[in-house]
Each structure stands twice: as structure tokens, then as C-alpha cells.
C-alpha positions in Angstrom: -53.2 -120.1 -28.9 -53.1 -116.4 -29.7 -49.7 -114.9 -30.5 -49.9 -112.5 -27.6 -50.5 -115.5 -25.3 -47.3 -117.2 -26.5 -45.2 -114.0 -26.3 -46.5 -112.8 -23.0 -47.4 -116.0 -21.2 -51.1 -115.0 -21.2 -50.4 -111.9 -19.0 -49.3 -109.1 -21.5 -50.2 -106.3 -19.1 -48.2 -107.8 -16.2 -45.2 -108.5 -18.5 -45.2 -104.9 -19.8 -45.6 -103.5 -16.3 -42.7 -105.7 -15.1 -40.4 -104.6 -17.9 -41.4 -100.9 -17.4 -40.4 -101.3 -13.7 -37.1 -102.9 -14.7 -36.4 -100.2 -17.3 -37.0 -97.5 -14.7 -34.6 -99.3 -12.4 -32.0 -99.5 -15.2 -32.3 -95.8 -16.0 -32.0 -94.8 -12.4 -28.9 -97.0 -12.0 -27.5 -95.4 -15.2 -28.1 -91.9 -13.9 -26.4 -92.8 -10.6 -23.4 -94.1 -12.5 -23.7 -97.6 -11.0 -21.9 -100.5 -12.5 -23.8 -102.7 -15.1 -26.8 -100.5 -14.9 -29.0 -102.4 -17.3 -28.7 -105.7 -15.4 -28.3 -104.5 -11.8 -30.9 -101.7 -12.0 -33.6 -104.0 -13.4 -32.7 -106.8 -11.0 -32.9 -104.5 -7.9 -36.1 -102.8 -9.0 -38.0 -105.9 -9.9 -36.5 -107.9 -7.0 -37.6 -105.4 -4.4 -41.1 -105.1 -5.8 -41.4 -108.9 -5.9 -40.1 -109.4 -2.3 -42.4 -106.6 -1.0 -45.4 -108.3 -2.6 -46.2 -105.7 -5.2 -48.8 -106.8 -7.7 -49.5 -105.7 -11.2 -53.2 -106.3 -12.2 -53.5 -108.8 -9.4 -50.4 -110.8 -10.2 -46.7 -110.9 -9.0 -44.2 -109.2 -11.4 -43.5 -111.7 -14.1 -42.0 -112.1 -17.6 -41.6 -115.1 -19.9 -38.5 -117.2 -19.4 -38.5 -117.9 -23.2 -37.4 -114.4 -24.0 -34.2 -114.9 -22.0 -33.6 -118.2 -23.8 -33.9 -116.5 -27.1 -31.3 -113.8 -26.3 -28.7 -115.9 -24.6 -27.6 -117.8 -27.8 -26.9 -114.4 -29.3 -24.6 -113.6 -26.5 -22.9 -117.0 -27.0 -22.1 -116.1 -30.6 -20.7 -112.8 -29.5 -18.4 -114.6 -27.0 -17.3 -117.0 -29.7 -16.4 -114.1 -31.9 -13.9 -113.1 -29.2 -11.9 -116.3 -29.6 -8.4 -115.0 -30.4 -6.4 -116.3 -33.4 -3.8 -117.8 -31.0 -6.5 -119.5 -28.9 -4.7 -122.8 -28.6 -1.5 -121.1 -27.5 -3.4 -119.1 -24.9 -5.3 -122.2 -23.8 -1.9 -123.8 -23.0 -1.1 -120.9 -20.6 -4.5 -121.2 -18.8 -3.8 -124.6 -17.2 -2.7 -123.2 -13.8 -6.1 -121.5 -13.2 -8.1 -124.4 -14.7 -6.4 -126.8 -12.3 -7.0 -124.3 -9.4 -10.7 -124.8 -10.0 -10.2 -128.3 -8.5 -8.9 -126.6 -5.3 -11.4 -123.7 -5.3 -14.5 -125.8 -5.6 -14.0 -128.1 -2.5 -12.7 -125.3 -0.4 -15.7 -123.0 -1.2 -18.1 -125.9 -0.7 -16.6 -126.7 2.7 -16.6 -123.1 3.9 -20.2 -122.7 2.8 -21.3 -125.9 4.5 -19.7 -124.9 7.8 -21.3 -121.4 7.6 -24.8 -122.7 7.0 -24.5 -125.5 9.6 -22.9 -123.5 12.4 -24.4 -120.0 11.9 -27.5 -120.7 9.8 -28.4 -123.8 11.8 -29.7 -125.5 8.7 -29.9 -129.3 8.7 -27.1 -131.2 6.9 -28.7 -131.8 3.5 -29.9 -128.2 3.1 -26.5 -126.8 4.2 -24.5 -129.2 1.9 -26.4 -128.6 -1.3 -26.9 -124.9 -0.6 -23.1 -124.5 -0.3 -22.4 -126.0 -3.8 -20.6 -123.2 -5.7 -22.3 -124.0 -9.0 -24.9 -126.2 -10.7 -28.0 -124.5 -9.4 -30.4 -127.0 -11.0 -28.3 -130.0 -10.1 -28.1 -128.8 -6.5 -31.9 -128.4 -6.3 -32.5 -131.9 -7.8 -29.9 -133.6 -5.5 -31.2 -131.7 -2.4 -34.8 -132.7 -3.1 -33.8 -136.4 -3.5 -32.1 -136.2 -0.1 -34.8 -134.4 1.9 -33.4 -130.9 2.0 -35.6 -127.9 3.0 -36.4 -126.9 -0.6 -37.6 -123.4 0.3 -34.3 -122.5 2.1 -32.2 -124.4 -0.4 -33.7 -122.5 -3.3 -33.3 -119.1 -1.8 -29.7 -119.7 -0.7 -28.7 -121.0 -4.1 -30.5 -118.1 -5.8 -28.9 -115.5 -3.6 -25.5 -117.0 -4.4 -26.1 -116.0 -8.0 -27.7 -112.6 -7.2 -25.2 -111.4 -4.6 -22.3 -112.4 -6.8 -23.8 -110.4 -9.7 -24.3 -107.4 -7.4 -21.0 -107.5 -5.5 -18.5 -108.3 -8.3 -19.0 -105.2 -10.3 -19.1 -103.1 -7.2 -15.9 -104.6 -6.0 -14.2 -103.9 -9.3 -15.6 -100.3 -9.3 -14.1 -99.8 -5.8 -10.7 -101.2 -6.9 -10.6 -99.1 -10.1 -12.1 -96.0 -8.7 -14.8 -95.6 -11.3 -18.0 -97.4 -12.4 -17.3 -100.4 -14.6 -19.5 -102.0 -17.2 -21.4 -98.9 -18.1 -23.7 -99.1 -21.2 -21.3 -96.9 -23.2 -18.3 -99.1 -22.3 -19.3 -102.4 -23.9 -16.9 -103.1 -26.8 -17.5 -106.4 -28.4 -14.5 -108.1 -30.1 -15.2 -107.8 -33.8 -17.7 -105.0 -33.3 -15.9 -102.9 -35.9 -16.5 -105.5 -38.6 -19.5 -104.8 -40.9 -22.5 -107.0 -40.3 -23.9 -108.2 -43.7 -26.6 -110.7 -44.6 -23.9 -113.5 -44.8 -22.7 -112.7 -41.4 -26.2 -112.6 -40.0 -26.9 -116.0 -41.6 -23.7 -117.6 -40.1 -24.3 -116.2 -36.6 -28.0 -117.3 -36.7 -26.9 -120.8 -37.6 -24.4 -120.8 -34.8 -27.0 -119.6 -32.3 -29.7 -122.1 -33.3 -27.6 -125.1 -34.0 -25.4 -124.5 -31.0 -28.4 -124.2 -28.7 -30.1 -127.4 -29.8 -26.9 -129.3 -30.4 -25.5 -128.3 -27.0 -28.7 -129.4 -25.2 -28.7 -132.7 -27.2 -25.2 -133.7 -26.0 -25.7 -132.4 -22.4 -23.3 -129.4 -22.4 -23.3 -127.4 -19.2 -25.1 -124.0 -19.8 -25.8 -125.3 -23.3 -27.9 -122.2 -24.3 -24.6 -120.2 -24.0 -21.8 -122.6 -24.5 -23.1 -124.4 -27.6 -23.5 -121.2 -29.7 -20.2 -119.9 -28.3 -18.4 -123.1 -29.5 -19.9 -123.0 -33.0 -19.3 -119.3 -33.3 -15.7 -119.7 -32.2 -15.2 -122.4 -35.0 -16.9 -120.2 -37.6 -14.7 -117.2 -36.7 -11.5 -119.4 -36.7 -12.4 -120.7 -40.1 -12.8 -117.2 -41.4 -16.5 -117.6 -42.3 -17.2 -114.3 -40.6 -15.4 -111.7 -38.6 -18.6 -110.0 -37.3 -20.4 -110.3 -34.0 -23.9 -109.2 -32.9 -24.1 -105.5 -32.2 -23.4 -104.2 -28.7 -27.0 -103.2 -28.0 -27.9 -106.9 -28.0 -25.7 -107.4 -25.0 -27.4 -104.4 -23.2 -30.8 -105.9 -24.0 -29.8 -109.3 -22.7 -28.5 -107.8 -19.5 -31.8 -106.0 -19.0 -33.9 -109.1 -19.7 -31.7 -111.3 -17.5 -31.8 -108.7 -14.6 -35.6 -108.5 -14.8 -36.0 -112.3 -15.0 -33.9 -112.8 -12.0 -35.6 -110.1 -10.0 -39.1 -111.6 -10.4 -38.0 -114.8 -8.7 -38.1 -113.2 -5.3 -41.9 -113.4 -5.4 -43.5 -115.7 -2.9 -40.7 -115.7 -0.3 -41.4 -114.4 3.2 -39.4 -111.3 4.0 -38.0 -112.6 7.3 -36.7 -115.7 5.6 -35.2 -113.7 2.7 -33.4 -111.4 5.2 -32.0 -114.4 7.1 -30.8 -116.0 3.9 -29.3 -112.7 2.6 -27.1 -112.4 5.7 -25.8 -115.9 5.3 -25.3 -115.7 1.5 -23.5 -112.3 1.8 -20.9 -113.9 4.1 -20.7 -116.9 1.8 -20.0 -114.7 -1.3 -17.5 -112.6 0.6 -15.6 -115.7 1.6 -15.6 -117.2 -1.9 -14.6 -113.9 -3.5 -11.8 -113.6 -1.0 -10.7 -117.1 -1.9 -10.9 -116.2 -5.6 -8.9 -113.1 -5.1 -6.1 -115.0 -3.3 -5.9 -117.5 -6.1 -6.0 -114.7 -8.7 -3.1 -112.9 -7.1 -1.1 -116.1 -7.1 -1.9 -117.4 -10.5 -2.8 -114.4 -12.8 0.8 -113.9 -14.0 1.2 -117.6 -14.9 -2.2 -117.6 -16.8 -1.4 -114.4 -18.7 -4.7 -112.8 -17.6 -5.4 -109.7 -15.5 -6.3 -110.4 -11.8 -9.9 -109.1 -12.5 -10.4 -111.8 -15.2 -9.2 -114.6 -12.9 -11.4 -113.4 -10.0 -14.4 -113.4 -12.4 -13.4 -116.8 -13.6 -13.6 -118.2 -10.0 -16.6 -116.1 -8.8 -19.5 -118.4 -7.8 -22.0 -116.8 -10.0 -23.9 -118.1 -13.0 -22.2 -118.8 -16.3 -24.4 -116.5 -18.2 -24.3 -113.7 -15.8 -20.5 -113.8 -15.3 -20.0 -113.9 -19.1 -22.1 -110.8 -19.4 -20.1 -109.1 -16.7 -16.9 -110.1 -18.5 -18.1 -108.6 -21.7 -19.1 -105.4 -20.0 -15.7 -105.2 -18.3 -13.9 -105.8 -21.6 -12.3 -109.0 -20.2 -12.0 -112.3 -22.0 -15.4 -113.9 -21.9 -14.0 -117.0 -23.4 -11.5 -117.4 -20.6 -14.2 -116.7 -17.9 -16.8 -119.0 -19.5 -14.3 -121.9 -19.9 -13.6 -121.8 -16.2 -17.2 -121.6 -15.2 -18.0 -124.7 -17.3 -15.2 -126.6 -15.5 -16.5 -125.3 -12.2 -20.0 -126.6 -12.8 -18.7 -130.0 -13.8 -16.4 -130.3 -10.8 -19.0 -129.0 -8.4 -21.7 -131.5 -9.6 -19.3 -134.4 -9.5 -17.9 -133.6 -6.1 -21.4 -132.7 -4.8 -22.6 -136.3 -5.4 -19.4 -137.9 -4.3 -18.9 -135.7 -1.2 -22.5 -136.3 0.1 -21.9 -140.0 0.1 -18.7 -139.6 2.1 -20.5 -137.2 4.5 -23.3 -139.7 5.1 -20.9 -142.5 5.7 -18.9 -140.4 8.2 -22.1 -139.5 10.0 -23.2 -143.2 10.2 
């Protein structure tokens, strides 16, 4: 296999054209002063092109997933570098919001199920697994096993991630009165520390070992959480005080946005529009629930309301961690809650479906 085949997935011209489109979208978003321009601009530009059936050299917009998988462990090490010295003491104050995840997940799942059944008129299996507020892959697998409409399930779950990514920064911008998460605003904890060869070696070890070790033991979002855990330990032990430079976060946001955008290819526009309306209502409901819990619990958890809202938001772990970094919030706090959310969602998803089927019988 040629090197270009491996790097570009055998379509180098298509990949370059897709990234060029994503970059144009990011630059336009930056010029307009939109929040998180590198991620949201590329996502919208490539997503619209994919949904409208635009083709580059006879193919849908596309980029290799492997590039995203290379960058995410770097973000994990950056998050781990933000673990505070009094992490254990802070962790003890986070228990109110961690416990609230056990309330948030079933409520969000119930609201979504009722929405998709009553207004979306989807059949039970599709509505149930589409309403899971986490665990995208697990929801797809369980839905397929139980006869869900996989096309509708996949687009509803995907839109849960996309609309959350789009709406959360916009919501925070409206609240604060200015664009949040601009490319100039990313300040990584430890970014002032010099990055020497020793630091690069330690961070590289954390990224590689954390990625493979996390996958081996089955960590949720292992590509991010594994490197984060090892990096946190390395920083706590004083092995390094440095973190990856801020431009790596911007690059990751751009690659993640482009990768998400290309996934709209192949869906019929009428079905996408129907799913967008349902998913928009679902995300608004879950964000409202998150805001209520945040207003009640933020003082007890010692975190700003915005961090607690982000911790409960029904987006992806990776994407919400990137948003947290861009908003200068505690990505460690946010990531911990999202890992708990995924675990609770998957467990209750399996258990709740059995109860639902028994009640129907």
C-alpha cells in the first residue's frame, strides 16, 4: 500500500477538497465572530455540502477517521494537564452533580422517548434507543438487535451530538453577550510551561499508552479518557508541567468538525429535516433540564453554572471536552460527568428496554 493510500484513504484529492471546504467554513465563521469557529464552521460547511449531495471528483466529501483518532489522545493529555493539585479535595465537592447524573439520564431518556413516539411517530425500539442521551455506538448496537429503524435511529442519535455542539456555544454566547470559544481565547492549563524534549516524551507516552491501555480495559471514550488519566497522573507526580500547545486544540476542533460534517452524506433531505426538528426539541428539553440542575447544584459543586450545564449536555465526550477547553472551563470536571453519563445511559438503556417490553406484553 502506498503511503498516500494509507494517509488519505485512497482518495487524496477528495480528502484535500473536503478539508479545503472545512477550512473555508472555519474562516468564514471566524470572520463572523461565531463561537468555536474552527469546529462549528467546518462542521456546517462540510455538513451542508454532504446533505446537498455535493461531490468532489465523483465522491461524497470524506476524510479518514484515523486522523481524528491520532489527534484525540493529544487532547486527552492536555485535559490531564489541567488536573488541579487539590483534585481529590475538589472531587469530594463534585458528588452532588455526579449523583444528579442518575436523575438526569432517566428523565432525559423518558422525555426523548415520549417526543419521538408521540410527535415523531417512530416505532418503540427506534424511539427508545434514539432517546438514549449518550452511548452512540451502544445505542446503535442495541437498536439493531431489537429491530429498530436503523436509518432513523442513526440520524437522530447523530443529530443529538451535532445540535448539542451547535447550540451549547450559541447559548453561552447569548448569555454572556459575546462570542465564546474563539481561536484566540483558548488558554490551556500549563500552556505557559516550556515544552522540552522530556515533556514531549512524557506526553507522547501518556497519549499512546493511554489510548491502547484504555481500549484494552474497555474505558468509555478510551481514546480521550485513557490519555487524560495517564497525563493527570504524570502531572500529579511532577514528571512534567507542560501540555500540548494551544494550536493542537484548534487543529483537533477543525478535524472533528470536518469529520462530523461528512457523515450527513447519503441521507435524504426530507428525512434529515424531519429528524432535525425532532432532535432540536429534544436538545432544547435536555439543555433546559441541565440548566435547572446546574442552577440548583452549581454552588454545592463549586463550579460555575456554565460548567455544570456542559457536564450534563447530551453531546459527545470528545466534543464537549473541546467546548470546555475553548470556554476555559474545567475539562476534567466535564469529562468525568460525561463518562458517568455514558455508563449510566448504557446500563439503564438495557435494563429499561426489558421493563418496557414486559409492560407492553
